[in-house]
C-alpha positions in Angstrom: 0.0 0.0 0.0 1.3 3.4 -1.0 0.9 5.9 1.8 1.5 9.7 1.5 1.9 11.5 4.8 1.2 15.2 4.2 3.5 17.4 6.4 2.2 21.0 6.9 4.1 23.8 8.5 3.7 23.6 12.3 2.8 19.9 12.3 2.5 18.3 15.7 5.7 16.4 16.2 4.2 13.7 18.3 1.4 13.1 15.8 3.7 12.9 12.8 6.1 10.6 14.7 3.3 8.3 15.9 2.1 7.8 12.3 5.6 7.1 10.9 6.7 4.9 13.8 3.6 2.7 13.7 3.9 2.0 10.0 7.7 1.5 10.3 7.2 -0.9 13.2 4.4 -2.7 11.2 6.7 -3.2 8.2 9.4 -4.6 10.5 7.1 -7.0 12.2 5.4 -8.0 9.0 8.5 -10.0 8.1 7.4 -12.5 10.8 4.2 -13.2 9.0 4.6 -14.7 5.5 1.5 -13.1 3.9 1.4 -9.7 5.7 1.0 -6.6 3.6 3.6 -3.9 3.4 3.1 -0.1 3.8 5.3 2.1 1.6 5.3 5.5 3.4 6.5 8.8 2.0 6.4 12.1 3.7 5.2 14.8 1.2 5.0 18.5 1.5 4.6 21.7 -0.5 8.3 22.5 0.0 11.4 20.3 0.2 11.7 21.0 4.0 8.9 21.6 6.4 9.3 23.0 9.9 7.5 21.2 12.8 5.9 22.9 15.7 9.0 22.0 17.8 11.3 23.6 15.3 12.6 20.4 13.6 12.8 20.1 9.9 11.3 17.2 7.9 12.6 16.2 4.5 9.6 16.0 2.1 9.0 14.6 -1.3 7.0 16.7 -3.8 3.3 16.7 -3.0 2.7 15.3 -6.5 3.7 11.9 -5.0 0.4 12.0 -3.1 -1.7 12.2 -6.2 -1.4 8.4 -6.9 -1.1 7.2 -3.3 -3.6 4.7 -1.9 -3.9 6.5 1.3 -3.3 10.2 2.3 -2.6 10.8 6.0 -2.8 14.3 7.3 -1.3 14.7 10.8 -2.6 17.7 12.8 -0.8 21.0 13.2 0.0 22.0 16.8 -2.7 24.5 17.6 -4.4 24.5 21.0 -6.9 27.4 20.7 -10.1 26.6 18.8 -10.0 30.0 16.9 -6.5 29.3 15.7 -7.4 25.8 14.5 -10.3 27.3 12.5 -8.0 30.1 11.2 -5.5 27.5 10.0 -8.1 25.2 8.4 -9.9 28.1 6.5 -6.9 30.2 5.6 -5.1 30.7 2.3 -2.0 29.0 3.7 -3.8 25.7 4.0 -5.7 25.9 0.7 -3.2 23.7 -1.1 -3.7 21.0 1.5 -7.5 21.3 1.3 -7.3 21.1 -2.5 -5.2 17.9 -2.3 -7.6 16.4 0.2 -10.5 17.1 -2.2 -8.7 15.7 -5.2 -7.8 12.6 -3.2 -11.4 12.1 -2.3 -12.6 12.7 -5.9 -10.4 9.9 -7.2 -11.7 7.7 -4.3 -8.4 7.5 -2.5 -8.5 6.8 1.2 -7.8 9.7 3.7 -7.0 9.8 7.4 -6.5 12.5 9.9 -6.6 13.1 13.7 -7.1 15.9 16.2 -7.1 19.4 14.6 -6.3 17.8 11.2 -9.9 16.7 10.9 -10.8 20.4 10.4 -8.9 20.3 7.1 -11.0 17.4 6.0 -14.2 19.0 7.1 -13.3 22.3 5.4 -12.5 20.5 2.2 -16.1 19.2 2.2 -15.3 15.5 2.2 -17.0 14.7 5.6 -20.5 16.1 4.8 -23.2 13.6 5.8 -20.6 11.1 7.1 -19.9 10.0 10.7 -16.6 11.4 12.0 -14.8 12.4 15.2 -12.3 15.0 16.3 -10.5 15.8 19.6 -13.1 16.2 22.3 -12.1 19.7 23.3 -12.7 21.0 19.8 -16.1 19.3 19.5 -18.3 22.3 20.2 -16.5 24.4 17.5 -16.5 21.5 15.0 -20.2 20.8 15.6 -21.2 24.4 15.2 -19.1 25.0 12.1 -19.9 21.7 10.3 -23.6 20.8 11.1 -23.8 18.4 8.1 -21.2 16.1 9.7 -22.4 13.4 12.1 -19.9 14.1 14.9 -19.2 11.2 17.2 -17.1 13.0 19.8 -16.9 9.9 22.1 -15.2 7.6 19.7 -11.4 7.5 19.5 -11.4 6.4 15.8 -14.2 6.5 13.3 -13.8 4.8 9.9 -16.5 5.4 7.2 -16.4 5.4 3.4 -12.6 5.1 3.2 -12.1 8.1 5.5 -10.6 7.7 9.0 -10.8 10.3 11.7 -9.4 10.2 15.2 -9.5 12.0 18.5 -7.0 14.1 20.4 -3.2 14.3 19.9 -2.4 10.7 21.0 -5.3 9.7 18.7 -2.7 9.7 15.9 -1.4 6.5 17.4 -4.9 4.9 17.6 -5.5 6.1 14.0 -2.3 4.5 12.7 -3.0 1.2 14.5 -6.6 1.2 13.0 -5.1 1.7 9.5 -2.6 -1.1 10.0 -5.4 -3.3 11.4 -7.5 -2.7 8.2 -4.6 -4.3 6.2 -3.6 -7.0 8.7 -5.1 -7.6 12.1 -2.3 -9.9 13.0 0.4 -7.2 12.3 -1.7 -4.7 14.2 -1.7 -7.0 17.3 2.0 -7.4 17.1 2.6 -3.6 16.8 0.4 -3.0 19.8 2.3 -5.6 21.8 5.7 -4.4 20.9 4.9 -0.7 21.4 2.9 -1.6 24.6 -0.1 0.3 23.3 -3.7 -0.4 24.5 -6.1 0.4 21.7 -8.8 2.7 23.1 -12.2 2.6 21.4 -13.4 5.7 23.2 -12.1 9.1 24.3 -15.2 9.6 26.4 -13.3 8.9 29.7 -10.9 11.7 29.0 -13.6 14.4 28.3 -13.8 17.1 30.9 -17.4 18.4 30.9 -16.4 21.6 32.7 -14.0 22.5 29.9 -16.6 22.0 27.2 -19.2 23.9 29.1 -17.1 27.1 29.1 -17.9 27.5 25.4 -21.3 28.9 26.2 -22.4 31.0 29.2 -25.8 29.2 29.6 -24.2 25.8 29.6 -21.4 27.0 32.0 -24.1 28.3 34.4 -26.0 25.1 34.1 -22.9 23.1 34.9 -22.2 25.1 38.0 -25.8 24.8 39.2 -25.8 21.0 38.7 -22.5 20.6 40.6 -24.0 22.6 43.5 -27.1 20.2 43.5 -25.3 17.0 42.6 -26.4 15.0 45.7 -30.2 15.7 45.2 -32.8 15.2 42.6 -32.2 17.5 39.6 -35.0 18.8 37.5 -34.1 20.4 34.1 -37.2 22.7 34.1 -36.3 23.8 37.6 -32.7 24.4 36.5 -33.9 26.5 33.5 -36.1 28.7 35.8 -33.2 29.2 38.2 -30.9 30.2 35.3 -33.5 32.6 33.8 -33.9 30.8 30.5 -36.6 28.6 28.9 -36.2 24.9 29.1 -36.1 24.7 25.3 -33.2 27.2 25.3 -31.3 25.2 27.8 -31.8 22.0 25.9 -30.6 23.6 22.7 -27.6 25.1 24.3 -26.5 21.9 25.9 -27.1 19.9 22.7 -25.1 22.4 20.7 -22.1 22.6 23.0 -22.0 19.2 24.6 -23.6 17.1 21.9 -26.0 15.6 24.3 -29.2 16.2 26.3 -29.3 18.1 29.7 -30.2 14.8 31.5 -27.2 13.0 29.9 -25.0 15.9 30.8 -26.1 15.6 34.4 -25.2 11.9 34.3 -21.8 12.8 32.9 -21.1 15.1 35.8 -22.3 12.5 38.3 -20.1 9.9 36.7 -17.1 12.3 36.7 -17.6 13.0 40.4 -18.1 9.4 41.4 -15.0 8.3 39.5 -13.0 11.0 41.3 -14.2 9.8 44.7 -13.5 6.2 43.8 -9.9 7.0 42.9 -9.2 9.4 45.8 -11.2 8.1 48.8 -12.0 4.8 50.6 -15.7 5.7 50.7 -18.1 2.8 50.0 -19.9 2.7 46.7 -23.1 3.2 48.6 -21.9 6.4 50.1 -20.5 7.7 46.8 -23.8 6.9 45.1 -25.7 9.0 47.6 -23.2 11.9 47.2 -23.8 12.0 43.5 -27.6 11.7 43.6 -28.3 7.9 43.3 -30.2 6.0 45.9 -29.1 2.7 44.7 -25.4 1.8 44.4 -26.1 -0.6 41.6 -27.5 2.2 39.4 -24.1 3.9 39.7 -22.2 0.7 39.2 -24.0 0.1 35.9 -23.5 3.6 34.7 -19.8 3.5 35.5 -19.4 0.3 33.6 -21.3 1.7 30.6 -19.4 5.1 30.5 -15.9 4.1 31.4 -15.8 0.4 30.4 -14.3 -0.4 33.9 -15.6 -2.0 37.1 -15.7 0.0 40.3 -12.8 -2.1 41.6 -10.7 -1.3 38.5 -11.4 2.4 38.8 -10.2 2.3 42.4 -6.8 0.9 41.3 -6.2 3.5 38.5 
């Protein structure tokens, strides 16, 4: 498989290195399996040398090499502020990258990106009406800017119609492993073992609701109100009245920013608090359940397993 890795100015060093190292390791380990596929990886750029965000220089082949590649991988640039991510994805400086992505899609080539790089794919118009993911802390901006994309902010990797998108910075590693797995599950397993990497199906356990809530004053106020009343019954209509907004406005605001309903958001905050107490105290599950608004410990136990994928005993040992 011919793979072109597009290196843009300011590329995130870790993301680029993760992609290159996973494929290099896969090629090395493939020799142990007689029928394993091979991945021919070339870094390409719009200039012979591209500077990374850490100030290193990457030797790049002409971007024309990507025009015939089976797969185009676009590692993210290292931008932490949402407005800067959007500025990069929509600016003239990145237009050549967006055009390359669009041409690759037009000829039905496979495309992959992670973290802030997914904004380039979205801006190129290739994700419309498809399911995709991005880094969790950029989800509110992504959802608002690209309403035609079915954003799945909880998944670490989403693969649909020959397009692979992945979550936050270390999601480059998960993305690369998923791409290797598509060619050879056996090699992917070996890579994961040799690099001591646990494949993570979800980034939901890493999401910080309070960080997302700050993207909207109504949602931020709702989050503070919920935290103040976490131990008791919580009524969304009552919360809306206390905040001075209509219930419909509250529902729309939470859905727009958090990608979920107010009730689900309340559950997220309760799970977050319960997980913290499990990891930092010796309180019984029954006591913790009452502190986060559940009368029955089993209700909390089931929710913790559903949301984190771990038992209460496992959460205590983290």
